[in-house]
C-alpha positions in Angstrom: 162.0 151.0 85.4 158.3 150.2 85.8 158.3 146.6 84.5 154.8 145.5 85.0 151.3 146.6 85.9 152.0 145.3 89.4 154.3 148.3 89.8 151.5 150.8 89.5 149.9 151.7 92.8 146.2 152.4 92.9 146.8 156.0 93.8 149.4 156.4 91.0 147.1 154.8 88.5 144.2 157.1 89.6 146.4 160.2 89.2 147.5 159.1 85.7 143.9 158.4 84.6 142.9 161.8 85.8 145.8 163.5 84.0 145.1 161.6 80.7 141.4 162.4 80.7 142.1 166.1 81.4 144.8 166.3 78.8 143.1 164.6 75.9 139.7 163.1 77.0 140.8 159.5 77.0 139.0 157.7 79.8 140.8 154.6 81.0 138.8 151.9 82.8 139.8 150.5 86.2 141.8 147.6 84.8 144.2 149.1 82.3 147.3 149.2 84.4 149.0 146.7 82.1 148.3 149.0 79.1 149.9 152.0 80.8 152.9 149.9 81.9 153.5 148.4 78.4 153.1 151.7 76.5 155.1 153.9 78.8 157.8 151.5 79.9 160.5 153.0 77.6 159.6 156.6 78.7 159.8 155.7 82.3 163.1 154.0 81.9 164.6 156.8 80.0 163.5 159.4 82.6 164.7 157.2 85.5 161.2 156.9 87.0 160.4 153.8 89.1 156.8 154.9 90.0 154.0 156.2 87.9 153.6 159.0 90.4 157.0 160.4 89.4 155.8 160.6 85.8 152.6 162.4 86.8 154.6 164.9 88.8 156.7 165.6 85.8 153.7 165.9 83.5 152.1 168.4 85.8 155.3 170.6 85.9 155.6 173.8 83.9 158.3 172.2 81.7 156.3 169.2 80.6 155.2 170.1 77.1 157.5 167.7 75.2 156.9 164.8 77.7 153.2 165.4 77.7 153.2 165.1 73.9 155.2 161.9 74.1 152.8 160.3 76.7 149.7 161.2 74.7 151.3 159.8 71.5 152.0 156.6 73.3 148.6 156.2 74.9 146.7 157.0 71.7 145.3 154.0 69.7 146.0 154.3 66.0 144.4 151.2 64.6 143.1 151.9 61.1 142.8 150.6 57.5 141.6 151.6 54.1 137.8 152.0 53.6 137.2 150.7 57.2 133.8 149.2 57.6 133.0 150.0 53.9 129.4 151.2 54.5 130.2 154.8 55.2 132.2 155.1 52.0 129.4 153.5 50.0 126.9 155.9 51.6 129.2 158.9 50.8 129.5 157.9 47.2 125.9 156.8 46.4 123.8 159.1 48.6 125.6 162.1 50.0 127.9 163.3 47.2 125.0 163.3 44.7 123.2 165.8 47.0 126.2 168.2 47.0 127.4 168.4 43.4 126.8 172.1 43.0 128.5 173.6 46.0 132.0 173.7 47.5 132.5 170.5 49.5 134.2 170.4 52.8 134.7 167.2 54.8 136.3 166.7 58.2 138.1 163.4 59.2 138.2 164.1 62.9 140.5 161.3 64.1 142.6 160.7 61.0 145.3 158.6 62.5 147.9 157.6 59.8 145.7 159.0 57.1 143.9 156.0 55.6 140.4 157.4 56.3 141.1 160.9 54.8 142.8 159.4 51.7 140.0 156.8 51.3 137.5 159.7 51.3 139.5 161.5 48.6 139.6 158.3 46.5 135.8 158.0 46.8 135.5 161.6 45.6 137.7 160.7 42.7 135.6 157.6 41.8 132.4 159.7 42.0 133.8 162.4 39.7 134.9 159.8 37.2 131.3 158.5 37.0 129.8 161.9 36.7 132.2 164.2 34.8 131.7 167.9 35.4 130.3 167.6 38.9 131.8 169.2 42.0 133.3 172.0 40.0 133.3 174.2 43.1 136.0 172.1 44.6 136.5 169.6 47.4 138.5 170.0 50.6 139.2 167.4 53.4 140.5 168.6 56.8 142.1 165.7 58.6 142.9 166.1 62.3 144.5 164.0 65.1 146.0 164.5 68.5 149.0 162.3 67.9 151.8 164.4 66.4 154.1 161.7 65.2 151.2 159.9 63.5 150.2 163.2 61.7 153.7 163.5 60.3 153.4 159.9 58.9 150.0 160.7 57.4 151.3 163.9 55.7 154.0 161.9 54.0 151.4 159.6 52.5 153.8 156.7 52.3 152.8 153.2 53.4 154.6 149.8 53.4 153.1 146.8 51.6 151.5 145.4 54.8 149.7 148.7 55.5 148.6 148.9 51.9 147.1 145.4 52.0 144.8 146.3 54.9 141.6 147.0 53.1 142.9 148.0 49.7 142.7 145.9 46.6 145.4 145.6 44.0 143.4 147.6 41.4 143.0 150.5 43.8 146.6 150.3 44.8 147.8 150.6 41.2 145.3 153.4 40.5 145.9 155.6 43.5 149.5 155.0 44.6 153.0 155.4 43.1 155.6 152.8 43.9 158.6 154.3 45.8 160.6 151.1 46.2 160.0 147.4 46.6 158.1 147.8 49.9 156.8 151.3 49.9 153.9 153.1 48.1 153.0 156.8 48.1 149.5 158.3 47.6 149.2 160.0 44.2 149.4 163.8 44.3 145.9 164.4 43.0 144.5 162.3 45.9 146.7 163.9 48.6 146.2 167.4 47.3 142.6 167.4 48.7 143.7 166.6 52.2 145.0 169.1 54.8 146.4 167.4 58.0 146.3 169.4 61.2 146.8 168.8 64.9 143.6 169.0 67.0 142.6 167.9 70.5 138.9 167.2 70.4 138.4 168.4 73.9 139.5 171.9 72.7 137.4 174.2 70.5 137.4 173.4 66.9 135.3 176.4 65.7 138.4 177.8 63.9 138.0 174.9 61.4 134.9 176.5 60.1 131.7 174.8 58.8 131.6 171.3 57.2 129.2 169.5 54.9 130.3 166.1 56.3 132.1 165.0 59.4 133.6 161.6 60.0 134.0 160.9 63.7 134.5 157.2 63.8 135.9 154.9 66.5 137.1 157.7 68.7 134.2 158.6 71.0 134.5 155.1 72.5 137.5 156.4 74.4 135.7 159.3 76.1 133.3 159.4 79.0 129.6 160.1 78.4 129.7 163.8 79.3 132.6 164.5 76.9 130.9 162.5 74.1 127.8 164.7 74.3 129.9 167.9 74.4 131.9 166.9 71.3 128.7 165.8 69.4 126.9 169.1 70.2 129.9 171.1 69.0 130.1 168.9 65.9 126.5 169.7 65.2 127.3 173.4 65.4 130.2 172.8 62.9 127.9 171.2 60.3 126.2 173.2 57.6 122.4 172.9 57.6 121.5 169.4 56.5 125.1 168.2 56.9 126.0 164.6 57.7 127.8 162.9 60.6 129.3 159.4 60.4 130.1 157.5 63.6 131.8 154.2 64.1 129.9 150.9 63.9 129.9 150.4 67.7 129.0 154.1 68.4 125.6 155.7 68.6 123.9 159.0 69.4 122.1 159.0 72.7 120.1 161.9 74.0 120.7 164.1 70.9 117.5 163.4 68.9 116.8 167.1 68.8 120.1 167.7 66.9 120.4 164.8 64.6 118.1 162.7 62.4 119.0 159.0 61.8 119.1 158.2 58.1 118.8 154.4 57.4 120.8 153.5 54.3 120.4 149.7 54.2 123.1 148.8 55.0 124.5 151.4 57.4 123.3 154.6 58.9 124.3 158.2 58.9 123.2 161.1 61.0 121.8 164.3 59.4 122.0 167.6 61.3 118.6 169.1 62.1 118.3 172.9 61.9 118.2 174.8 65.1 
């Protein structure tokens, strides 16, 4: 078993970094050996590997699909909460939705993790429609994608324990939008989950098959990619937006070198990026 970061040779770590970036775009820095050791320790032990090179050899073999999925799942960060950062959801409710009341609405949550972002968006839509009865008659659809297959299964179930529910969600919203399953589990109400379609997607691959969107949430995921891949993904997201569509990024993320594609919209507080016509 690889018990510590000290068991990862420089060459082995380099090979694993290259594999991970090629497979899913995640770019590990020079000093993340401890992270690899901690997240893959059980896999290495089960497979009988004592060196990271042995794992990479297996991942590069023709029969590696299941192992590859397991490794990507383990190396993917799935930290999330309800209404994370709050500003994007306020902007969605007060600025963007009022502009889109007469057309079918299509939103993409591009790194949906365990589903909190996508379900939070659906709750915002519900709140907006309650304030303005009769709007959005053309319907709303949320496509939620992630690369982590086991996390997607959890998101589709829409069930959360009390600790997960408490992370960003008040008691009133909990009562309004969740049904109690048992003493420690809550399930998203059907009319909220019905808007959301969860799908597997690797952002380094084409996403043109998803069609066009009015709004894209791509928050707190680009920080894991190198600069070249970030630009590629953002250019393709621009192509996936309808004219005048909006893009949300994470609080620590920003567009760089793409001023010809997006206009910064200051919302005080918070910002959103509006797609320029090409």
